[in-house]
N, C-alpha and C positions, 0 to 999 in steps of 0.2 A: 504492498499500499503506499503510497506517495505519500511524504512525511507533511506535505502540505495541506492535504487534502481534507475537506470537512468531514467529521464523522457522521453522517446522515444517521446510521445504523444507531448511534445515541439518542439522536434526537427522537429517534422512533420508539426507542425505550423506553424516553420519558414520557411520552405519547400515552402509551400502553400503561405505564404506571399512575398517569394521573387518571385514566379510564378506572383504573382497578381501586383506586380512594373513591371516586364516585360508589363504585359498587359497595366498597366495605362502610360507606357512611348509609346506600340504602338497607344493608343486612343491620345496622345498628337501631334505625327506626323501628321496627319490626320486632314483635318480639319475639324470642327464639324457642324452638322446641328442641327435644333431647334429639330426634333425628337431624333436625338442621344443625346442630352444636356439631354432632357426631361428623356430619360431612361437609361443612366451612371452617369450623375451627380446629377438629382434629384431623380431620380424612384429607380425602384428593382434592375436595373442592376451593382448599384454604387459599391456592394461588389468587382465586376472585375476590377474597376480600383482603388481601394485604394491602393494606392502606398504610399502616403504622410503618410496615417495611418500605413500602415505595419512599416514604418522606426520606428515609436513610437513603435509599438509591439517591434520591435527589441532590440529598448534600455531596456524595460521592461524586456524582455526575458535575457538579459545579464545580469542586476544586478540579477534576481533571479539564473542562473546558476552559476554566477560569486563567489557569497555568499555562496555558500553552503560549500564550503570547510571550510572557516572560521566559519560556525556553528559548524560544524564536527571535528575542530580542528586539521584539515589535510593540512591547507596551512601554509608552514614551514617559508618564510620570504619574503619580499618584494622584495630584486633580484630575488627571484626566481620565485613569479607571474609576475615580468615585463618582463623577458627573455622570460617565457612561452607566454604571452599575446603577445609580439612584433613578436615573429616568426608564431604566430596563427594568426596576422592580417595583420604584414607588409611585409612578403617574399612573399605569394600567390599576395598582393596587388601592389610588385613591379614587377611579373609575368605579370599581367596583364595590366599594365599602360605601359612596355616595347612593349608590343605586340597592344597595343591602339597606342602608337607613329608609330608602323610599320604600321599598316593599315590605319592610316591616311596618313601618305604619299605615299603608296602604291594606294591605291582605292578612294581616295577622289575626287569627279569631278566636285566641284561648285555647287552653289544652285540650288535647284531640283524646277522647279515651281508646283505648286499643293500642294505642303509639306508645312506645317506651319513654321511658324519663329521660333518657339521653335528647330524645327529642324534644320533648314537652320543655325543656330547660331553656330553649333556644327561642329567643326573641321575647323575653319576659322581662327585661329588664327596660327600664325608661331610658332614653335618650336625653343625656345633659350635657351639662360644659366639659365636665370628665369625661365620660365615653368619648365623646368627639374629641377631646387633647389626646388620649391614649392612641385612640387608633389614627389619629395625626403623626403623632411622633414614630410611632411603629416601633423602634428600637426599647422602649421603656418596658418592663415586667408586667404584662395582663395577659387576660384571655376574654377573646371576642365572645360575645354572647349574641353577635349579630352574625358573624362569620369565622366559624370554628377553625377553619385553616388559617386563619393568620397567623397562630400559633410559629408556626414553621418560617414563615416571611420575618419575624422579629428575630430568629436565630439566623437566616438569610442574610439579611439587611448587616444587622452584629457584623457577622464573619467577612461579608464584605467589604468592609470598612478596614476591618484589620489585616485583609488577604495579601495585601503587596508586601506588608513587610514582612508577613509569615513566608513569601516568595522569595526575599533575601538571604535568606538561611535556606530555603530547599533548593535553589540553582546551585547552592555550593557543597552541599553533603549528599552522601550517598544513600541507599534506601533503606540500610541497616536502622542509620542514624535520624533518617527521616520516619521510620517504623516507631524507634526508640522515643523521637519526639511525639508523634500521634499518642503513644501510649503513655506520655508522659504527660501531657495535655487531659487525660481521662482519670489518672490520679489526682491531679491539680483540682480538677470539679470535684471530686469525692472528698479530698481533704478539705474545701470549701465551703462544701455542704455539710461537711460533721462538725468544721468549725462555727458555723452560723446557724446549723441546725435550725431553719426555719418552720414554724408550725404549719404553716399555709404555704404549699409547694404548687406554683400554677403549672410548670413547666414551661415557663419564659424566661426565669431567673438566669442570672449572668452565670452561674455554675454549671447550670445545663448548655448553655452556649460554648463554655470551655469543652464540655464534651464532646458535644456536634461540628466543633473545628478540629478534632481529629479526625473525623470523616472527610473533611475537606483537604486534610495533608494526606490521606491516603488515596485520594483521587488526582491529587496530583502528581504523588510518586508512580501513579501510573503511566500518566501523561508523560512523564519526565523518562519511564522506563519501558515506550510502549513497543520501541522498535524492536530490546533485548528480548520483553514478553511476545511478541510475536513468532520469532526465531524458536524461543525454545517452545512456544506451542505446535508448532509447524513439526517437529520434533516427537509429539507424544503420539503413540500408539492409539487407536478407536477406541479400544478396551479401556484404556486409562482416562480417555478424554469423556466417556460415558461415566466411570466413576467418579472424577472429578466434578462432572456437572451436577451427576444426584448429590453427590456430597455438599455443593453449594446451594442446592435446593432446600436440603433439608434444613441448611443452617439457616438460610434465610428466611424460610416458611413455619419452622418449627419452634426452633429454640425462641419462645414465646413466654410472656405471662400468662397467658388461659392454656398453655399446655400444660397437661396433668404432672408429666414427671419434674419440668421445671419446678411448678408449684410444689411438689412435696419437698425440692431439694433447696429454693430459695423463699421459701412462704415467709419465714422469720426474719427476713432479712428489710430493710427499707425500701419502698416503692423506687427511689432515683437509683439507689444502688442496683436494683435488679434493672432499670433502664440504662443502664452503664451496661452492663451484661450485655443487654437483649442489641443493644446498639453496636455492638462490636460480633457478637454472632450474623446478626444482617450486614453487616459490612464486607465480613469476611463471604456470604455468600452473594454481595454486591459487586464484590469483585470479580467473581468467576462468571458472573451473568454479563459482566462488562466485557472481560476478555473474550468468551463466547459471542458475542454481537459483534467483537471487531474482527476478530478471526477465523469465526468457523465459517466455511462456506455455506454451509445448510442456512446458519440464523441470519448470517448478511444479508443473502438473497431473499429471505423473508421480509427483514426489516428495511430495504432498500424499496421494496412494495411504496408506490406512488401515494396509495391511499394509508397505510401506516405512518408513513413518512410527512405526510399532511397533518398526522392524529399529534405527532410530534411538535410541529410549528404551532399548533393551538393548545400544547399543553399547557402553559402557563396560564392562558385564558378559562382553559376549561377548570383548572385548581381553582382559579379565585371566583368563578362564577357557578360551580353545579349544587352547592347547598343551597347558594340565593333562588337557584332555581325549583330545587327540592322542595324548600320552604315554602315558598310562592304557591306551589302547583298543589304540595298537598292541605295548603290550608285554604286553598279558593275551590278545590275538585274533590275532599275529601267527603262530603257529603252527596256527592253525586256520582261518582265511579270508583268501580273495586281499584283498590291498590295497585295492582299490576297495570292497568291500564296508565292510570298515573304514571308507575314508573317509566314506562314507554314512551310517555307523552316527554315526560324531563329528560330522558338520555337523547331524545331529537331536539329537543329545545335548546338543551345545555349545548352540542354542538352545533346547530346555529347561531346561538349567541358568541359562542367561542369563535367561530370562524370570523363573523362580523365584528367580534373586539380584536382578534388578531391585526385584522386588517387595516381598521378605522382608530384602534388608540396603539395596540403593541408595536407595530412595524414605525408608527411616525413617532413614538416613543424613542425607537431604537436609533431611528434618523436623525432625532433631534440632540440626541446624547452624541452622536457622530460630527455632527455639524458644530455643537458648543465647542466641542473638545478641538476642530480642526479651527476653525474660528480664533481658538486661543494660542493654539500650537502658530498660526500665521502671524499673531500678534505678536508673540513671544520672538519667533525667526526674525520677523520685522523689526523688531527691537534690537537683536543683538547684531543684528548687518549694520544699523542705521551707527551705533558704536562702534563697530569695527572700522567703518569706514569713515568716523568723524565726523560723521552730518549730523 
């Protein structure tokens, strides 16, 4: 593979993961039965509701993609990086939050009997200045009652702002020290959690961000050694590849808080400590999935399908709006349509809105980031030239 080519298969992986996040939230809305738990939580259909795992996969993929310009010496400066990242994440996020504000005010009908407490807890809080401020700041520690997916964006934005500093180190150290750094970050997160011992853990505290930064580092290391990984992968036997893929999927899907064996082993320790263990197990599986996506001919061919790849392009918008659509459709239609029809409508509407949002909000936001940094770069170069020529 050309070193400078775009990894379209990774876009596709992100799109599939975003779709699985939506499916996992659909599953959370309905009360589970023994059969559904057996099939979806412990059994072969677990992949379909692997929403939490998908977020860890997002973090690893972000580390991979964000690090590439640094390895190619194409990242100009911190300000340019930050401006592009803010435009990329923040502008579509703000649009989605404004839509969520409006939908909540217009369509919320109160508690719906027969649906889970997880569903009924959302859109219940009044909108006030604190709620607006929390959502505008994004990097503060809070959980959104309007759009629960915001928790991961809090970490994404924080880590993005310190990522160039991390890359100053990662471009200089080998993979062993890089892995050691990522493990150290998780250890620091545990130590800080133990030191502060918060009574109310929202999931967006800074010690959680420190742990998730380790996932970004792992993604950056995959990017740094991608050609070496490709050479090693090609030499593996078919049987070993199958075994490696199965191992990765098992770690990715089943080393999870709801999984019976894990609960027996880790039931008496803090949920945050379990989260750290989870994130590393899922990261191990995510690394294997990413490697297969890039270097397995079969997987690459599937993931480069135009339809799947387009899903990857709209993945961020899909992630931002799917719960807004779900909550709106259920509150509007629960008294007239069965839930399975509402779900079908939600999937279609989400894909349509995500596509529109990609073309009307996401792409212009990315173009704005490029324009602002390009303009700043021209001004900076012009100033340097002016001083150099004595004008």
